[in-house]
C-alpha positions in Angstrom: 109.5 68.3 103.7 110.9 71.2 105.5 113.4 71.7 108.2 112.4 73.0 111.5 111.8 76.8 111.5 113.2 79.3 113.9 110.1 81.5 113.8 107.4 81.6 116.6 104.1 83.0 115.4 101.6 84.4 118.0 98.2 85.8 117.8 98.0 89.3 118.6 96.1 92.3 117.0 98.1 94.9 115.0 97.3 97.8 117.5 98.3 95.8 120.6 101.5 94.6 118.9 102.4 98.1 117.8 101.8 99.5 121.3 104.3 96.8 122.9 106.9 96.2 120.5 108.9 99.3 121.2 109.1 98.5 125.0 111.2 95.6 126.1 109.4 95.1 129.4 106.0 95.1 127.7 107.1 92.8 125.0 108.5 90.4 127.6 105.4 90.5 129.7 103.3 89.6 126.4 105.7 86.9 125.4 105.5 85.4 128.9 101.7 85.5 128.9 101.7 83.9 125.4 103.9 81.1 126.9 101.7 80.4 129.8 98.7 80.2 127.5 100.1 78.4 124.6 103.5 76.7 125.4 103.0 74.1 122.5 103.9 77.1 120.0 107.4 77.6 121.6 110.6 75.4 121.4 110.8 73.3 124.4 114.0 74.9 125.6 111.9 78.2 126.1 110.7 77.0 129.5 114.3 77.2 130.9 114.5 80.9 130.1 115.3 83.3 127.4 116.9 86.7 126.8 115.9 89.3 124.4 118.5 89.3 121.6 118.1 91.8 118.8 115.4 93.3 116.5 115.1 94.2 112.9 112.6 96.3 110.8 111.1 94.6 107.6 112.0 96.6 104.6 108.7 95.3 102.9 106.3 96.3 105.4 108.3 98.5 107.8 107.3 96.2 110.7 109.6 95.7 113.7 110.3 92.2 114.8 112.2 90.9 117.9 114.4 87.8 118.2 114.8 85.9 121.5 117.6 83.4 122.5 117.0 80.3 124.6 119.4 80.2 127.6 119.7 76.6 127.8 120.6 76.0 124.1 121.6 79.3 122.7 119.2 78.9 119.8 117.6 82.0 118.4 113.9 82.4 117.4 112.3 85.3 115.7 108.8 86.2 117.0 106.3 87.1 114.4 102.5 88.3 115.0 99.8 86.3 113.1 98.8 89.5 111.3 101.7 89.5 109.0 102.5 86.6 106.5 105.6 84.6 106.5 108.6 86.0 104.6 106.9 89.4 105.4 104.9 88.7 102.0 102.0 90.9 103.1 99.2 91.3 105.5 97.3 88.3 106.7 93.8 90.0 106.4 94.6 90.8 102.9 95.6 87.3 101.9 92.5 85.5 103.9 89.9 85.8 101.3 92.0 85.0 98.2 93.4 81.9 100.0 89.8 80.9 101.0 89.0 80.8 97.3 92.0 78.6 96.5 90.4 76.1 98.7 87.7 75.6 96.0 89.9 75.7 93.1 89.7 79.3 92.0 92.8 80.0 89.6 95.5 82.1 90.4 95.0 84.5 87.5 91.4 85.2 88.8 92.6 86.1 92.2 95.1 88.4 90.5 92.3 89.8 88.6 90.0 90.6 91.7 92.6 91.1 94.4 95.7 92.7 92.6 99.3 91.5 92.6 100.1 88.9 89.9 99.3 85.4 89.6 102.6 84.2 90.6 102.4 86.2 94.0 99.3 84.1 94.9 100.9 80.8 93.8 104.1 81.5 95.8 101.9 82.5 98.9 100.0 79.1 98.7 102.9 76.9 98.0 104.7 78.4 101.0 102.2 77.0 103.3 103.5 73.5 102.2 106.7 74.2 103.9 105.0 73.3 107.2 104.5 69.9 108.9 101.0 68.8 107.7 100.4 66.7 110.8 102.3 68.9 113.2 100.5 72.0 112.2 97.0 70.4 112.1 97.3 68.4 115.5 98.3 70.9 118.1 96.4 70.5 121.3 95.3 66.8 121.2 96.9 63.3 120.8 97.4 62.0 117.2 94.5 60.2 115.9 95.0 56.3 116.0 92.4 55.2 113.5 93.4 56.4 110.0 92.2 55.9 106.2 94.8 55.8 103.6 94.8 55.8 99.9 96.5 56.9 96.8 94.8 59.7 94.6 95.8 59.3 91.0 96.8 62.5 89.4 99.0 63.7 86.4 102.2 65.7 86.6 103.2 67.5 83.3 101.4 64.6 81.5 103.0 61.7 83.6 101.0 59.8 86.0 101.6 60.3 89.7 100.2 59.2 93.0 99.3 61.4 96.1 99.7 59.1 99.2 97.0 60.5 101.4 96.1 60.0 105.0 93.0 61.2 106.8 91.7 61.0 110.2 88.9 62.9 112.0 88.1 64.8 108.8 91.5 66.1 108.6 94.3 65.5 105.8 97.3 64.7 107.8 99.4 63.4 105.0 99.7 64.0 101.4 102.8 63.3 99.4 103.4 62.9 95.7 105.1 59.8 94.5 105.9 58.6 91.2 105.1 54.9 91.6 102.5 52.8 93.4 104.6 50.1 94.2 105.8 49.1 97.7 109.0 51.2 97.7 107.3 54.3 96.1 104.4 54.1 98.8 106.6 53.5 101.7 108.6 56.6 100.8 105.2 58.4 100.3 103.6 57.4 103.7 107.0 57.7 105.3 106.7 61.3 105.3 103.5 61.1 107.4 105.5 58.8 109.7 108.3 61.2 110.1 106.1 64.0 110.8 104.1 62.1 113.4 107.3 60.9 115.1 108.3 64.4 115.3 105.0 65.1 117.4 105.4 62.0 119.4 108.3 59.7 119.1 106.2 56.7 120.1 103.4 57.1 117.9 101.7 54.2 116.1 98.3 54.1 114.7 95.9 51.6 116.0 94.1 50.8 112.7 94.7 51.7 109.1 91.9 51.3 106.6 93.1 50.8 103.0 91.6 49.7 99.6 93.4 46.3 99.8 96.2 47.2 97.2 98.9 45.0 98.1 101.7 47.7 97.8 99.5 49.9 100.1 99.4 47.3 102.7 102.9 46.3 102.7 104.1 50.0 103.0 102.0 50.5 106.1 103.1 47.2 107.6 106.7 48.3 107.1 106.4 51.7 108.5 104.0 50.9 111.4 104.3 47.1 112.3 101.8 47.2 115.1 99.1 48.7 113.2 96.2 46.6 112.4 95.4 47.2 108.5 91.7 46.9 107.9 90.4 46.2 104.3 87.7 48.7 103.0 84.3 47.1 102.4 83.3 49.9 100.1 86.0 49.0 97.8 84.6 45.7 97.6 81.4 46.7 96.5 82.7 49.1 94.0 84.5 46.4 92.2 81.1 44.9 91.8 79.2 48.1 90.7 82.1 49.3 88.3 81.8 46.2 86.4 78.1 45.1 86.7 75.9 48.0 87.4 73.9 47.2 84.3 73.2 43.6 85.3 69.6 42.8 85.8 70.4 41.4 89.2 72.9 44.1 90.4 70.2 46.0 92.4 69.2 42.9 94.5 72.9 41.9 94.9 73.9 45.5 96.1 71.0 45.5 98.6 72.2 42.1 100.1 76.0 43.3 100.3 74.8 46.3 102.3 72.5 44.4 104.5 75.5 42.1 105.3 77.8 45.2 106.1 75.1 46.4 108.6 75.5 43.4 110.8 76.0 44.4 114.4 78.6 41.6 115.3 81.3 39.7 113.5 79.4 36.4 113.8 76.1 38.0 112.3 78.4 39.5 109.4 79.9 36.2 108.6 76.5 34.5 108.5 75.1 37.1 106.2 78.0 36.8 103.9 77.6 33.0 103.8 73.8 33.5 103.1 74.9 36.0 100.2 77.3 33.6 98.7 74.5 30.8 98.6 72.2 33.4 96.9 74.8 34.3 94.5 75.7 31.0 93.5 71.9 30.1 92.7 71.0 33.2 91.0 74.1 34.8 89.3 76.5 33.8 86.6 79.6 35.0 84.6 81.5 38.1 85.7 79.0 39.4 88.5 79.0 36.0 90.3 83.0 36.0 90.3 83.0 39.3 91.7 80.3 38.6 94.3 82.2 35.4 95.4 85.3 37.4 95.6 83.8 39.8 98.1 82.0 36.8 100.2 85.6 35.2 100.3 86.9 38.2 102.4 85.0 37.4 105.5 88.1 37.2 107.7 89.5 40.4 106.2 86.3 42.4 106.5 85.3 40.9 109.8 88.5 42.0 111.6 87.1 45.5 112.0 84.6 44.3 114.6 87.5 43.7 116.9 88.3 47.3 116.6 85.2 49.4 116.9 87.1 52.7 116.5 88.6 51.6 113.1 86.9 52.7 109.9 85.2 49.9 107.8 84.9 51.9 104.7 87.2 54.8 103.2 84.2 57.2 102.9 85.9 59.8 105.1 88.9 59.8 102.8 86.9 59.8 99.6 85.0 63.3 100.7 88.7 64.7 101.2 89.8 63.3 97.9 86.8 64.8 95.8 88.0 68.3 97.0 91.5 67.6 96.3 90.6 66.3 92.7 88.5 69.3 92.1 91.2 71.8 92.9 93.9 70.1 90.7 91.6 69.5 87.8 90.7 73.4 88.0 94.5 74.1 87.8 94.9 71.9 84.8 96.7 69.1 87.2 100.2 69.3 88.5 103.0 71.2 87.0 106.4 72.5 87.8 109.3 70.9 89.6 108.9 67.7 91.7 109.6 69.8 94.8 107.1 72.5 94.0 104.3 70.1 93.1 105.0 68.4 96.5 104.6 71.8 98.3 101.5 72.6 96.4 99.8 69.3 97.5 100.8 70.0 101.0 99.4 73.3 100.9 96.1 72.1 99.8 95.9 69.7 102.6 96.4 72.6 105.1 94.0 74.8 103.4 91.5 71.9 103.6 92.1 71.5 107.4 91.8 75.0 108.3 89.5 77.0 106.0 86.0 77.4 107.2 83.1 74.9 106.5 79.8 76.5 105.1 77.3 77.8 107.7 75.3 74.5 107.9 78.2 72.4 108.6 79.5 74.8 111.1 76.2 74.7 113.0 76.1 71.0 112.8 79.7 70.5 114.3 80.0 73.4 116.5 83.3 74.5 115.2 84.5 76.1 112.0 86.9 73.8 110.3 88.3 70.3 110.6 91.3 71.4 112.4 89.2 73.3 115.0 87.1 70.4 115.6 89.8 68.0 115.9 91.7 70.2 118.2 88.7 71.5 120.1 90.5 74.8 120.0 91.2 77.9 117.9 94.0 80.4 118.5 92.2 83.2 116.4 88.7 83.7 115.1 90.3 84.2 111.8 90.8 80.8 110.1 94.2 82.1 108.3 95.5 83.7 111.6 94.7 80.3 113.2 96.6 78.4 110.4 99.6 80.7 110.9 99.7 80.5 114.7 99.3 76.5 114.3 102.3 76.5 111.9 104.5 78.2 114.6 108.1 76.7 114.1 106.5 75.0 110.9 104.5 72.7 112.9 107.6 70.9 114.3 108.2 69.9 118.0 112.0 68.9 117.9 
């Protein structure tokens, strides 16, 4: 979505930064130490040496910033401390609580009423986060996940139906792109943004498995983008097709229990046996639409059984559904999507990063040992404050190359 940025963001307290910024020697020592600890935040050419180039003072905040130049490439990079927002829009600590509330769909006018500024200030601040690479910002210290879940979230943009091509792994939203159509070309373009961002992180990246709901255009799009990936069919959607049309049927409860009994089989052979028994029971006890739907599920033994050959793959889309519930709640609270296509895309991507980096509730933090999906994925945080952590992770807008 955005081109590679020339700003390196590093964690440092305001007092420490102000104590070192006026001394070239102290600034260099701090920068060298930051590079030793977190080389992934710097351009690759930084390892070949750099020189201090120039500095400027922000007219908005009165904060002095320095630029450095990589000797190998001649490229220049600004060094921004994490306590200040991009574009010198304000102080990070002042924006942390309002942006946390945006994670839960609190409208911009309410943020302006409580925290000051105007609604457009908070809107622009949130949307600016969408200029970062979603996958590159989220995955910083580990390899990209290889078992994915993908689906399209149905939403409206100025009254017209659009789709958000969404990719989830390890509880993190790694891709969210708005497309106008759910056909093969539209979804290939949507999921293609995820492909480009992951290839920026690792040019050889290919997922091992991708769980989808069975929509033909989705499967074709993933097959075109990642030919080596194994596409798994979501078992949950097979059951949902029965539930949505037949949940008031007298035999629905019995059928549902048998469907999930088959799902819990421990081997592919046992799974196939249970689905055959389910088919025999359905033929003997059901009729009409519910029988047709049950037989359709039973006829996918091979597709559903493929997951047993890939133990790390997802058999259902439950992880993605949890993410989509939060996404939908945010957009409904904002009266759906508005504005230009470009701004709408940034808004959706910004939500993905807020989901990944904002803290869980206390119980979830205790259960996970980490405070957010991104922290758990990376097994690391750059700063104890979640917004500082996001901004540091977004150094160079999350790009590597």
